[in-house]
PATITI-443767 format. One line per 10 residues: number of its first residue (from 1); their letters; for each residue z, y negated, x of N, C-alpha, C. Coordinates in nm, 2 decimals, padded with zeros to 4 digits. Layout:
residues N
NUM> A> Z Y X Z Y X Z Y X | ...
***
This chain:
residues 321
1> MTAKTTTQTE> 05.17 -10.72 04.76 05.22 -10.65 04.83 05.26 -10.76 04.99 | 05.36 -10.75 05.02 05.39 -10.85 05.17 05.40 -10.75 05.22 | 05.38 -10.79 05.35 05.40 -10.70 05.48 05.55 -10.73 05.53 | 05.60 -10.62 05.59 05.73 -10.54 05.59 05.74 -10.61 05.75 | 05.83 -10.72 05.76 05.88 -10.76 05.87 05.97 -10.68 05.94 | 06.01 -10.69 06.04 06.13 -10.64 06.13 06.16 -10.75 06.21 | 06.27 -10.77 06.28 06.32 -10.81 06.38 06.40 -10.75 06.51 | 06.37 -10.74 06.62 06.43 -10.66 06.74 06.58 -10.71 06.74 | 06.68 -10.65 06.73 06.80 -10.65 06.73 06.84 -10.56 06.85 | 06.79 -10.50 06.92 06.83 -10.41 07.03 06.81 -10.49 07.17
11> PQWFVNRKPG> 06.89 -10.49 07.25 06.84 -10.58 07.40 06.72 -10.49 07.48 | 06.69 -10.56 07.56 06.60 -10.54 07.63 06.60 -10.42 07.73 | 06.72 -10.36 07.77 06.72 -10.28 07.84 06.75 -10.14 07.79 | 06.82 -10.15 07.64 06.77 -10.04 07.52 06.67 -10.01 07.51 | 06.60 -10.10 07.51 06.44 -10.06 07.48 06.36 -10.01 07.58 | 06.42 -10.08 07.67 06.33 -09.99 07.82 06.38 -09.88 07.89 | 06.49 -09.86 07.82 06.55 -09.70 07.88 06.46 -09.59 07.90 | 06.50 -09.49 07.95 06.39 -09.38 08.00 06.44 -09.30 07.92 | 06.35 -09.21 07.79 06.35 -09.12 07.73 06.46 -09.01 07.76 | 06.54 -08.97 07.71 06.60 -08.85 07.73 06.71 -08.88 07.78
21> RSIIVARWVP> 06.80 -09.00 07.85 06.87 -09.02 07.98 07.00 -09.08 07.89 | 07.13 -09.07 07.95 07.18 -09.12 07.86 07.23 -09.27 07.83 | 07.29 -09.36 07.73 07.26 -09.44 07.69 07.38 -09.52 07.78 | 07.49 -09.50 07.87 07.58 -09.60 07.91 07.56 -09.53 08.08 | 07.61 -09.43 08.06 07.67 -09.35 08.22 07.65 -09.21 08.23 | 07.60 -09.10 08.29 07.55 -08.99 08.32 07.67 -08.86 08.25 | 07.68 -08.74 08.25 07.73 -08.68 08.18 07.86 -08.68 08.28 | 07.89 -08.65 08.40 07.92 -08.59 08.53 08.03 -08.73 08.51 | 08.02 -08.83 08.49 08.11 -08.93 08.54 08.22 -08.96 08.44 | 08.27 -08.97 08.31 08.38 -08.95 08.25 08.45 -08.81 08.34
31> VALVSAPVLI> 08.38 -08.69 08.35 08.44 -08.56 08.35 08.52 -08.59 08.53 | 08.44 -08.70 08.61 08.45 -08.72 08.74 08.60 -08.85 08.74 | 08.60 -08.89 08.64 08.69 -09.05 08.62 08.83 -08.98 08.56 | 08.83 -08.86 08.51 08.92 -08.82 08.45 09.02 -08.71 08.57 | 08.92 -08.66 08.62 08.93 -08.54 08.70 09.00 -08.57 08.83 | 08.94 -08.68 08.89 09.01 -08.75 09.02 09.12 -08.78 09.00 | 09.18 -08.88 08.92 09.31 -08.92 08.93 09.41 -08.79 08.91 | 09.37 -08.71 08.81 09.47 -08.57 08.82 09.45 -08.49 08.94 | 09.35 -08.51 09.03 09.38 -08.41 09.13 09.47 -08.50 09.20 | 09.47 -08.61 09.23 09.57 -08.68 09.32 09.69 -08.70 09.25
41> LFAIVIYPTI> 09.71 -08.74 09.13 09.85 -08.71 09.10 09.90 -08.57 09.15 | 09.82 -08.48 09.13 09.90 -08.35 09.14 09.89 -08.32 09.27 | 09.81 -08.38 09.39 09.82 -08.37 09.50 09.98 -08.42 09.62 | 10.01 -08.54 09.54 10.07 -08.62 09.55 10.20 -08.68 09.51 | 10.22 -08.59 09.38 10.32 -08.58 09.34 10.38 -08.46 09.23 | 10.29 -08.39 09.18 10.34 -08.28 09.13 10.38 -08.15 09.23 | 10.25 -08.12 09.30 10.31 -08.03 09.37 10.44 -08.06 09.48 | 10.45 -08.18 09.56 10.55 -08.17 09.62 10.69 -08.15 09.56 | 10.66 -08.20 09.40 10.80 -08.22 09.33 10.80 -08.06 09.27 | 10.78 -07.99 09.29 10.76 -07.85 09.31 10.79 -07.77 09.44
51> WMFYHALQDT> 10.78 -07.81 09.50 10.78 -07.78 09.64 10.89 -07.81 09.71 | 10.98 -07.93 09.66 11.10 -07.93 09.67 11.21 -07.89 09.60 | 11.18 -07.85 09.48 11.23 -07.79 09.39 11.30 -07.62 09.43 | 11.14 -07.58 09.50 11.17 -07.47 09.54 11.30 -07.44 09.69 | 11.22 -07.56 09.73 11.31 -07.52 09.86 11.46 -07.60 09.86 | 11.46 -07.64 09.78 11.64 -07.68 09.71 11.73 -07.55 09.69 | 11.61 -07.42 09.75 11.70 -07.29 09.69 11.69 -07.25 09.78 | 11.61 -07.29 09.89 11.63 -07.22 10.01 11.69 -07.27 10.14 | 11.69 -07.17 10.22 11.79 -07.27 10.34 11.67 -07.30 10.43 | 11.58 -07.36 10.39 11.50 -07.43 10.44 11.50 -07.54 10.57
61> NMVRLFQGSW> 11.47 -07.51 10.69 11.51 -07.64 10.80 11.37 -07.60 10.87 | 11.34 -07.71 11.01 11.21 -07.72 11.02 11.13 -07.62 11.10 | 11.25 -07.56 11.19 11.23 -07.44 11.26 11.17 -07.32 11.15 | 11.28 -07.30 11.06 11.24 -07.17 10.94 11.07 -07.19 10.88 | 11.09 -07.33 10.83 10.94 -07.38 10.79 10.81 -07.36 10.81 | 10.83 -07.33 10.99 10.71 -07.35 11.04 10.72 -07.18 11.13 | 10.84 -07.14 11.12 10.82 -06.98 11.12 10.80 -06.93 10.99 | 10.78 -06.95 10.84 10.80 -06.91 10.74 10.90 -06.79 10.68 | 11.03 -06.80 10.74 11.14 -06.69 10.77 11.26 -06.76 10.68 | 11.23 -06.86 10.58 11.36 -06.91 10.52 11.41 -06.81 10.41
71> SYVGFANFAG> 11.50 -06.82 10.36 11.55 -06.70 10.26 11.61 -06.79 10.12 | 11.61 -06.74 10.01 11.68 -06.74 09.90 11.84 -06.81 09.92 | 11.90 -06.94 09.86 12.04 -06.87 09.88 12.10 -06.97 09.73 | 11.99 -06.95 09.65 12.09 -06.99 09.51 12.12 -07.17 09.54 | 12.21 -07.21 09.46 12.27 -07.31 09.42 12.35 -07.37 09.58 | 12.36 -07.29 09.70 12.45 -07.36 09.76 12.41 -07.45 09.83 | 12.31 -07.52 09.85 12.25 -07.64 09.91 12.31 -07.75 09.83 | 12.33 -07.69 09.68 12.40 -07.82 09.56 12.52 -07.82 09.61 | 12.61 -07.72 09.63 12.73 -07.69 09.64 12.80 -07.74 09.72 | 12.69 -07.76 09.90 12.75 -07.80 09.97 12.75 -07.97 09.99
81> VLGAERFWNS> 12.61 -08.00 09.90 12.64 -08.16 09.86 12.77 -08.20 09.79 | 12.79 -08.13 09.67 12.85 -08.17 09.59 13.00 -08.17 09.68 | 13.04 -08.09 09.70 13.14 -08.08 09.78 13.18 -08.11 09.92 | 13.10 -08.24 09.98 13.09 -08.30 10.10 13.16 -08.45 10.04 | 13.28 -08.49 10.08 13.34 -08.61 10.08 13.24 -08.70 10.13 | 13.15 -08.70 10.20 13.05 -08.78 10.26 12.93 -08.86 10.15 | 12.93 -08.76 10.06 12.85 -08.76 09.95 12.94 -08.89 09.82 | 13.02 -08.83 09.80 13.11 -08.90 09.72 13.14 -09.02 09.78 | 13.15 -09.02 09.86 13.16 -09.16 09.96 13.04 -09.26 09.94 | 12.90 -09.19 09.95 12.78 -09.29 09.92 12.74 -09.33 09.82
91> VVNLLVYLSF> 12.87 -09.22 09.67 12.79 -09.27 09.55 12.85 -09.41 09.49 | 13.01 -09.37 09.57 13.11 -09.49 09.55 13.04 -09.65 09.58 | 12.99 -09.64 09.70 12.90 -09.72 09.76 12.76 -09.74 09.67 | 12.70 -09.67 09.63 12.59 -09.68 09.52 12.65 -09.75 09.43 | 12.77 -09.69 09.38 12.83 -09.77 09.25 12.85 -09.96 09.30 | 12.86 -09.99 09.38 12.93 -10.11 09.48 12.78 -10.21 09.47 | 12.67 -10.10 09.52 12.58 -10.20 09.52 12.48 -10.19 09.40 | 12.50 -10.15 09.32 12.45 -10.13 09.13 12.51 -10.25 09.11 | 12.67 -10.26 09.06 12.77 -10.36 09.07 12.73 -10.52 09.08 | 12.74 -10.49 09.21 12.71 -10.66 09.24 12.58 -10.66 09.34
101> GACLQVLLGA> 12.47 -10.62 09.38 12.33 -10.60 09.42 12.23 -10.62 09.31 | 12.24 -10.49 09.25 12.15 -10.51 09.15 12.12 -10.58 09.05 | 12.26 -10.60 08.99 12.31 -10.66 08.87 12.30 -10.82 08.90 | 12.33 -10.87 08.99 12.35 -11.02 09.08 12.20 -11.06 09.09 | 12.10 -10.95 09.13 11.96 -10.99 09.16 11.91 -11.03 09.00 | 11.93 -10.97 08.88 11.90 -10.96 08.75 11.95 -11.10 08.72 | 12.09 -11.10 08.70 12.13 -11.23 08.65 12.06 -11.37 08.73 | 12.07 -11.36 08.86 12.03 -11.46 08.95 11.91 -11.50 08.92 | 11.80 -11.38 08.91 11.65 -11.44 08.89 11.66 -11.49 08.72 | 11.71 -11.43 08.67 11.69 -11.46 08.50 11.71 -11.61 08.53
111> ALALILYETV> 11.85 -11.63 08.57 11.89 -11.75 08.57 11.77 -11.88 08.63 | 11.72 -11.89 08.74 11.62 -11.95 08.86 11.52 -11.94 08.75 | 11.47 -11.83 08.68 11.34 -11.82 08.61 11.34 -11.94 08.48 | 11.47 -11.95 08.36 11.52 -12.03 08.30 11.50 -12.16 08.33 | 11.60 -12.17 08.45 11.59 -12.31 08.51 11.48 -12.36 08.56 | 11.37 -12.28 08.60 11.26 -12.33 08.68 11.15 -12.38 08.53 | 11.16 -12.29 08.41 11.10 -12.32 08.35 11.10 -12.42 08.21 | 11.26 -12.46 08.20 11.30 -12.54 08.14 11.33 -12.71 08.18 | 11.35 -12.67 08.31 11.38 -12.84 08.36 11.27 -12.89 08.43 | 11.19 -12.83 08.49 11.07 -12.87 08.59 10.95 -12.89 08.50
121> KSNALRTTLL> 10.96 -13.01 08.47 10.83 -13.01 08.38 10.69 -13.03 08.45 | 10.68 -13.05 08.56 10.49 -13.05 08.61 10.49 -12.90 08.64 | 10.35 -12.87 08.59 10.35 -12.79 08.62 10.30 -12.75 08.81 | 10.26 -12.82 08.84 10.22 -12.83 09.02 10.35 -12.79 09.08 | 10.46 -12.85 09.05 10.61 -12.88 09.13 10.67 -12.73 09.05 | 10.59 -12.68 08.95 10.70 -12.55 08.94 10.62 -12.43 08.98 | 10.50 -12.43 08.98 10.43 -12.35 09.03 10.44 -12.35 09.19 | 10.49 -12.45 09.25 10.52 -12.46 09.39 10.61 -12.38 09.42 | 10.74 -12.41 09.35 10.87 -12.37 09.34 10.89 -12.20 09.34 | 10.81 -12.18 09.21 10.78 -12.03 09.21 10.72 -11.98 09.32
131> ILMVLPMMLP> 10.62 -12.01 09.38 10.58 -11.95 09.52 10.67 -11.92 09.61 | 10.72 -12.05 09.60 10.83 -12.04 09.72 10.95 -11.95 09.68 | 11.00 -11.96 09.57 11.08 -11.84 09.55 11.05 -11.70 09.52 | 10.88 -11.67 09.49 10.83 -11.53 09.53 10.83 -11.48 09.69 | 10.82 -11.61 09.80 10.76 -11.53 09.92 10.89 -11.45 09.96 | 11.02 -11.46 09.94 11.10 -11.36 10.04 11.03 -11.22 09.96 | 11.01 -11.19 09.87 10.95 -11.09 09.78 10.85 -10.99 09.88 | 10.79 -11.09 09.95 10.62 -11.03 09.98 10.65 -11.00 10.18 | 10.78 -10.97 10.22 10.80 -10.95 10.33 10.85 -10.79 10.35 | 10.82 -10.73 10.44 10.82 -10.60 10.45 11.02 -10.60 10.45
141> PSIVGVVWRF> 11.05 -10.49 10.40 11.22 -10.48 10.41 11.26 -10.46 10.55 | 11.15 -10.40 10.65 11.20 -10.38 10.74 11.22 -10.52 10.86 | 11.12 -10.57 10.78 11.14 -10.76 10.90 11.29 -10.83 10.81 | 11.26 -10.79 10.70 11.38 -10.86 10.62 11.53 -10.80 10.67 | 11.52 -10.69 10.71 11.64 -10.65 10.79 11.69 -10.70 10.95 | 11.59 -10.72 10.98 11.59 -10.76 11.15 11.64 -10.90 11.12 | 11.57 -10.98 11.03 11.61 -11.10 11.01 11.76 -11.15 11.00 | 11.80 -11.09 10.86 11.93 -11.09 10.83 11.97 -11.04 10.94 | 12.01 -10.89 11.01 12.08 -10.87 11.11 12.09 -10.96 11.20 | 11.95 -11.04 11.28 12.02 -11.14 11.38 12.10 -11.26 11.27
151> LLTPSNGAIN> 12.03 -11.30 11.17 12.12 -11.41 11.09 12.30 -11.38 11.10 | 12.34 -11.26 11.08 12.46 -11.22 11.03 12.52 -11.19 11.17 | 12.48 -11.19 11.26 12.53 -11.20 11.42 12.68 -11.24 11.41 | 12.77 -11.18 11.46 12.91 -11.20 11.43 12.96 -11.34 11.50 | 12.87 -11.32 11.68 12.93 -11.39 11.75 12.85 -11.54 11.76 | 12.71 -11.52 11.76 12.64 -11.68 11.73 12.54 -11.72 11.63 | 12.58 -11.60 11.50 12.44 -11.58 11.40 12.48 -11.73 11.28 | 12.32 -11.76 11.21 12.30 -11.86 11.17 12.43 -11.92 11.08 | 12.45 -11.77 10.98 12.54 -11.80 10.86 12.69 -11.82 10.94 | 12.73 -11.76 11.05 12.90 -11.79 11.06 12.89 -11.95 11.12
161> QALLNLGLID> 12.77 -12.00 11.17 12.83 -12.12 11.24 12.80 -12.24 11.13 | 12.69 -12.18 11.01 12.71 -12.32 10.93 12.82 -12.28 10.82 | 12.89 -12.16 10.80 13.03 -12.13 10.75 13.12 -12.21 10.85 | 13.15 -12.19 10.93 13.21 -12.27 11.04 13.19 -12.41 11.05 | 13.10 -12.48 11.06 13.05 -12.64 11.06 13.09 -12.68 10.89 | 13.08 -12.59 10.79 13.14 -12.68 10.66 13.26 -12.62 10.59 | 13.36 -12.60 10.70 13.50 -12.55 10.70 13.52 -12.44 10.61 | 13.43 -12.33 10.58 13.47 -12.25 10.48 13.52 -12.15 10.53 | 13.53 -12.11 10.67 13.58 -12.04 10.72 13.66 -12.07 10.86 | 13.75 -11.99 10.89 13.81 -12.07 11.03 13.83 -11.94 11.14
171> SHIEWFNAGV> 13.73 -11.85 11.15 13.71 -11.77 11.25 13.56 -11.69 11.22 | 13.51 -11.65 11.33 13.37 -11.57 11.27 13.39 -11.40 11.19 | 13.28 -11.41 11.09 13.32 -11.29 11.02 13.24 -11.19 11.09 | 13.31 -11.06 11.09 13.23 -10.98 11.10 13.19 -10.88 11.09 | 13.06 -10.92 11.03 12.94 -10.87 10.90 12.95 -10.73 10.93 | 12.97 -10.66 11.03 12.90 -10.53 11.05 13.00 -10.44 11.07 | 13.14 -10.48 11.01 13.25 -10.39 11.08 13.25 -10.28 10.93 | 13.32 -10.24 10.96 13.36 -10.10 10.80 13.42 -10.23 10.68 | 13.39 -10.17 10.57 13.41 -10.24 10.48 13.36 -10.39 10.44 | 13.29 -10.43 10.54 13.16 -10.57 10.51 13.03 -10.55 10.57
181> SLWSVIIADV> 13.02 -10.42 10.63 12.86 -10.35 10.64 12.80 -10.36 10.50 | 12.81 -10.33 10.40 12.78 -10.31 10.28 12.74 -10.43 10.22 | 12.87 -10.49 10.24 12.82 -10.64 10.17 12.71 -10.72 10.25 | 12.71 -10.72 10.37 12.61 -10.78 10.44 12.43 -10.70 10.42 | 12.50 -10.59 10.38 12.34 -10.52 10.32 12.30 -10.58 10.14 | 12.37 -10.57 10.11 12.35 -10.65 09.95 12.30 -10.76 09.97 | 12.36 -10.89 10.05 12.33 -11.02 10.06 12.18 -11.06 10.13 | 12.15 -10.93 10.21 11.99 -10.94 10.24 11.92 -10.85 10.10 | 11.96 -10.76 10.06 11.87 -10.75 09.93 11.86 -10.84 09.84 | 11.96 -10.87 09.80 11.97 -11.01 09.68 11.84 -11.08 09.72
191> WNWTALPLLI> 11.89 -11.14 09.83 11.76 -11.27 09.90 11.66 -11.20 09.87 | 11.64 -11.07 09.94 11.47 -10.98 09.91 11.40 -10.99 09.80 | 11.49 -10.92 09.70 11.45 -10.91 09.59 11.48 -10.97 09.44 | 11.56 -11.07 09.47 11.60 -11.15 09.35 11.44 -11.22 09.27 | 11.34 -11.22 09.36 11.21 -11.30 09.29 11.16 -11.16 09.22 | 11.16 -11.08 09.20 11.11 -10.96 09.08 11.18 -11.02 08.98 | 11.28 -10.99 08.93 11.37 -11.03 08.80 11.34 -11.16 08.78 | 11.30 -11.26 08.87 11.30 -11.40 08.83 11.10 -11.41 08.74 | 11.01 -11.35 08.82 10.90 -11.30 08.79 10.90 -11.21 08.66 | 10.96 -11.15 08.63 10.98 -11.08 08.50 11.04 -11.16 08.38
201> VYSGRVSLPP> 11.12 -11.24 08.42 11.17 -11.31 08.32 11.10 -11.45 08.29 | 11.04 -11.48 08.38 10.98 -11.60 08.41 10.87 -11.59 08.31 | 10.79 -11.48 08.32 10.65 -11.41 08.24 10.70 -11.43 08.10 | 10.80 -11.36 08.05 10.84 -11.34 07.94 10.88 -11.47 07.89 | 10.94 -11.59 07.96 10.97 -11.69 07.88 10.84 -11.75 07.84 | 10.72 -11.77 07.95 10.61 -11.83 07.90 10.55 -11.76 07.78 | 10.54 -11.66 07.75 10.48 -11.55 07.65 10.57 -11.60 07.49 | 10.69 -11.66 07.51 10.75 -11.68 07.39 10.67 -11.75 07.31 | 10.67 -11.77 07.16 10.56 -11.89 07.07 10.69 -12.00 07.07 | 10.57 -12.11 07.09 10.66 -12.21 07.11 10.64 -12.30 06.97
211> AVYEAAQVDG> 10.65 -12.20 06.85 10.66 -12.28 06.73 10.85 -12.21 06.69 | 10.88 -12.12 06.75 11.03 -12.12 06.73 11.10 -12.24 06.76 | 11.06 -12.25 06.87 11.16 -12.40 06.93 11.07 -12.52 06.89 | 11.00 -12.54 06.84 10.94 -12.65 06.74 11.03 -12.63 06.61 | 11.07 -12.57 06.55 11.13 -12.52 06.48 11.32 -12.56 06.53 | 11.35 -12.51 06.60 11.47 -12.52 06.58 11.50 -12.70 06.65 | 11.40 -12.71 06.72 11.40 -12.92 06.73 11.43 -12.96 06.62 | 11.34 -12.95 06.50 11.33 -13.01 06.37 11.45 -12.96 06.34 | 11.52 -12.88 06.34 11.68 -12.85 06.26 11.76 -12.90 06.34 | 11.75 -12.94 06.50 11.83 -13.05 06.57 11.93 -12.95 06.64
221> ADGWTTLRRI> 11.88 -12.85 06.68 11.99 -12.75 06.79 11.92 -12.81 06.89 | 12.06 -12.79 07.00 12.08 -12.85 07.14 12.04 -12.77 07.22 | 12.02 -12.82 07.37 11.95 -12.72 07.44 12.04 -12.55 07.48 | 12.17 -12.60 07.47 12.24 -12.47 07.51 12.25 -12.37 07.35 | 12.25 -12.42 07.25 12.27 -12.36 07.11 12.12 -12.29 07.14 | 11.96 -12.33 07.14 11.86 -12.27 07.21 11.84 -12.16 07.29 | 11.90 -12.20 07.36 11.94 -12.08 07.51 12.00 -11.99 07.43 | 12.12 -11.99 07.37 12.18 -11.88 07.33 12.16 -11.82 07.20 | 12.10 -11.87 07.11 12.07 -11.86 06.98 11.90 -11.77 06.99 | 11.83 -11.81 07.06 11.69 -11.80 07.05 11.65 -11.75 07.17
231> TLPMLKEIIA> 11.63 -11.81 07.27 11.56 -11.77 07.40 11.64 -11.62 07.45 | 11.78 -11.61 07.50 11.87 -11.50 07.56 11.79 -11.38 07.43 | 11.81 -11.38 07.31 11.78 -11.27 07.21 11.63 -11.23 07.23 | 11.60 -11.33 07.24 11.45 -11.31 07.29 11.40 -11.22 07.40 | 11.47 -11.29 07.50 11.43 -11.21 07.61 11.51 -11.10 07.63 | 11.64 -11.02 07.58 11.69 -10.89 07.64 11.64 -10.80 07.66 | 11.51 -10.76 07.58 11.44 -10.67 07.62 11.38 -10.67 07.77 | 11.30 -10.79 07.80 11.24 -10.81 07.92 11.30 -10.80 08.00 | 11.45 -10.86 08.00 11.58 -10.85 08.09 11.60 -10.70 08.15 | 11.59 -10.64 08.00 11.63 -10.48 08.05 11.57 -10.44 08.12
241> IAFIIRFMDA> 11.43 -10.45 08.11 11.34 -10.39 08.19 11.36 -10.47 08.31 | 11.38 -10.54 08.34 11.41 -10.58 08.48 11.56 -10.51 08.52 | 11.63 -10.53 08.44 11.75 -10.42 08.53 11.68 -10.28 08.54 | 11.65 -10.21 08.46 11.58 -10.09 08.46 11.49 -10.05 08.60 | 11.39 -10.13 08.65 11.33 -10.15 08.77 11.42 -10.14 08.90 | 11.50 -10.25 08.89 11.60 -10.27 09.00 11.69 -10.16 08.99 | 11.76 -10.11 08.90 11.85 -09.99 08.95 11.74 -09.85 08.97 | 11.63 -09.83 08.93 11.53 -09.74 09.00 11.50 -09.76 09.18 | 11.50 -09.88 09.19 11.47 -09.89 09.33 11.57 -09.88 09.41 | 11.73 -09.93 09.31 11.84 -09.91 09.39 11.88 -09.77 09.44
251> LKFVDLVFVM> 11.84 -09.66 09.35 11.81 -09.54 09.36 11.76 -09.48 09.50 | 11.65 -09.51 09.54 11.59 -09.48 09.69 11.61 -09.59 09.80 | 11.74 -09.64 09.76 11.72 -09.76 09.88 11.76 -09.73 10.01 | 11.68 -09.73 10.09 11.70 -09.70 10.23 11.66 -09.78 10.38 | 11.56 -09.84 10.30 11.49 -09.95 10.45 11.62 -10.04 10.48 | 11.67 -10.09 10.40 11.76 -10.21 10.49 11.85 -10.17 10.56 | 11.95 -10.07 10.43 12.05 -09.97 10.54 12.02 -09.90 10.70 | 11.86 -09.90 10.69 11.84 -09.82 10.84 11.85 -09.92 10.92 | 11.80 -10.00 10.90 11.71 -10.16 11.00 11.88 -10.22 11.04 | 11.96 -10.24 10.93 12.04 -10.32 10.93 12.20 -10.26 11.02
261> TSGGPAQSSE> 12.24 -10.16 10.94 12.39 -10.07 10.96 12.36 -09.94 11.01 | 12.24 -09.87 10.96 12.21 -09.71 11.03 12.34 -09.63 10.89 | 12.36 -09.72 10.80 12.51 -09.62 10.74 12.62 -09.67 10.77 | 12.65 -09.68 10.90 12.76 -09.73 10.95 12.84 -09.88 10.94 | 12.94 -09.86 11.02 13.01 -09.80 11.09 13.12 -09.73 11.00 | 13.11 -09.59 11.08 13.18 -09.51 11.03 13.12 -09.45 10.87 | 13.00 -09.43 10.84 12.97 -09.40 10.71 12.95 -09.51 10.61 | 13.01 -09.65 10.63 13.10 -09.72 10.53 12.97 -09.77 10.45 | 12.84 -09.79 10.48 12.72 -09.84 10.43 12.60 -09.76 10.36 | 12.65 -09.62 10.37 12.56 -09.51 10.35 12.53 -09.47 10.21
271> LPAYIAFQRG> 12.45 -09.45 10.13 12.41 -09.45 10.01 12.30 -09.32 09.97 | 12.34 -09.25 09.89 12.29 -09.14 09.88 12.15 -09.09 09.93 | 12.07 -09.18 09.91 11.88 -09.15 09.94 11.89 -09.16 10.09 | 12.02 -09.27 10.13 11.99 -09.28 10.31 12.05 -09.11 10.36 | 12.13 -09.08 10.28 12.15 -08.93 10.33 12.09 -08.84 10.35 | 12.01 -08.85 10.25 11.89 -08.76 10.25 11.78 -08.76 10.33 | 11.76 -08.89 10.34 11.64 -08.92 10.46 11.70 -08.89 10.60 | 11.83 -08.91 10.62 11.93 -08.87 10.74 11.88 -08.71 10.74 | 11.93 -08.65 10.67 11.91 -08.49 10.63 11.77 -08.42 10.65 | 11.67 -08.52 10.57 11.56 -08.42 10.58 11.47 -08.46 10.70
281> IRSFEIGEAA> 11.45 -08.60 10.70 11.39 -08.69 10.82 11.43 -08.65 10.97 | 11.58 -08.66 10.97 11.62 -08.68 11.10 11.69 -08.55 11.19 | 11.75 -08.51 11.08 11.87 -08.36 11.11 11.72 -08.23 11.06 | 11.65 -08.24 10.95 11.52 -08.14 10.96 11.58 -08.04 10.85 | 11.71 -08.06 10.79 11.76 -07.98 10.70 11.71 -07.97 10.57 | 11.59 -07.94 10.57 11.50 -07.97 10.46 11.57 -07.90 10.26 | 11.62 -07.81 10.32 11.65 -07.72 10.16 11.78 -07.85 10.12 | 11.87 -07.88 10.23 11.99 -08.00 10.18 11.92 -08.12 10.12 | 11.85 -08.15 10.21 11.77 -08.30 10.17 11.71 -08.30 10.03 | 11.64 -08.18 09.98 11.62 -08.17 09.87 11.71 -08.18 09.78
291> AYAIIIFIFS> 11.80 -08.07 09.81 11.93 -08.10 09.69 11.95 -08.22 09.67 | 11.95 -08.31 09.78 12.02 -08.47 09.74 11.96 -08.54 09.65 | 11.78 -08.52 09.70 11.65 -08.55 09.63 11.66 -08.52 09.47 | 11.71 -08.39 09.44 11.74 -08.37 09.27 11.81 -08.40 09.24 | 11.94 -08.42 09.28 12.08 -08.44 09.25 12.08 -08.61 09.22 | 12.01 -08.69 09.30 11.96 -08.80 09.30 11.85 -08.85 09.15 | 11.80 -08.74 09.15 11.70 -08.78 09.03 11.79 -08.76 08.88 | 11.86 -08.66 08.92 11.97 -08.61 08.79 11.99 -08.76 08.73 | 12.07 -08.80 08.85 12.19 -08.91 08.82 12.09 -09.00 08.78 | 11.98 -09.06 08.88 11.90 -09.20 08.79 11.90 -09.15 08.63
301> AVLITLFLKY> 11.80 -09.05 08.60 11.79 -09.01 08.50 11.87 -09.03 08.39 | 12.02 -08.98 08.39 12.13 -09.02 08.31 12.16 -09.13 08.29 | 12.12 -09.23 08.44 12.21 -09.34 08.45 12.11 -09.48 08.33 | 12.00 -09.43 08.36 11.89 -09.49 08.32 11.88 -09.46 08.14 | 11.89 -09.33 08.11 11.92 -09.30 07.97 12.02 -09.36 07.91 | 12.13 -09.38 07.99 12.25 -09.41 07.86 12.23 -09.58 07.88 | 12.17 -09.70 07.97 12.11 -09.78 07.98 12.05 -09.80 07.88 | 11.95 -09.70 07.89 11.83 -09.77 07.76 11.90 -09.73 07.60 | 11.97 -09.64 07.60 12.11 -09.63 07.44 12.13 -09.77 07.42 | 12.19 -09.81 07.56 12.26 -09.88 07.52 12.23 -10.05 07.47
311> IKKVLNAQGF> 12.13 -10.05 07.53 12.03 -10.17 07.51 11.97 -10.17 07.37 | 11.95 -10.03 07.32 11.86 -10.00 07.21 12.00 -10.06 07.08 | 12.12 -10.01 07.11 12.24 -10.02 07.06 12.23 -10.14 07.00 | 12.23 -10.25 07.14 12.27 -10.39 07.10 12.15 -10.44 07.03 | 12.04 -10.42 07.10 11.93 -10.46 06.99 11.91 -10.48 06.85 | 11.96 -10.36 06.84 11.96 -10.31 06.66 12.09 -10.37 06.61 | 12.17 -10.38 06.64 12.33 -10.46 06.64 12.27 -10.58 06.57 | 12.19 -10.67 06.69 12.14 -10.80 06.64 11.98 -10.83 06.58 | 11.92 -10.73 06.56 11.79 -10.75 06.47 11.68 -10.71 06.53 | 11.69 -10.69 06.67 11.56 -10.69 06.77 11.49 -10.60 06.74
321> A> 11.54 -10.50 06.73 11.48 -10.37 06.73 11.46 -10.24 06.61
***
């Protein structure tokens, strides 16, 4: 009869553990890890959202809020917002910004990301250029607004002087006049946030499988054909994500407008989120500001939903979804 030999497969900490104690953590740890984020989410997201929807139906301002004397007005705040010419002018400005600001950021960022990846072969140089391109995104928008307001100063700003020296203009451009001020904000925002879609598209390009490009090279595909038939179709979902992120940021765009133009002159550079900020924070009309916020939320939800459906339709038509 042979003696039965056993080998110890458990780690030493498992063998030496105290009897009756949990192997990994105490029982209260999972409860704490789950409940703490839920409580924080309720405190900073759920409760303020419920509070906002409630006061959008009240005639709340700062005085009535402290006195507790607000009263129910139904949808009067929404009717006032939707019936105001100021709101619809800001919607037109928002569409201009989405079309020429947010879209330009994504397109320019995607182009820079692909140029950087495809043409720069040195990893050290590529990393250095990527860091330099991302630096503007690291600056606070308030600082960006101050810098660009200085650069676009009509009389002696660096932008006007550079354009004059290059012979592109004959006289100084009044960058903060009505009809031009919104474009000044768009220029500053494009400089500030093009790096975000650049990083997104660059990360997507790095993750594409090299085998696909090796097969295309064997088949004799040139660079343009590879870009048009392989790279861009495979990056469409990534580029769509960049569009959605920038569109969502555009709908809460306040900081640069406040610093550079304060919505003027003559409300020519106002956006809906900036008016909500003005009515809620500056004028203390909390009910009206809450109505603005809800209308912006509904508009953004509809816009993003339609955009996602369009992207899904395009991807299904091309066999990528």
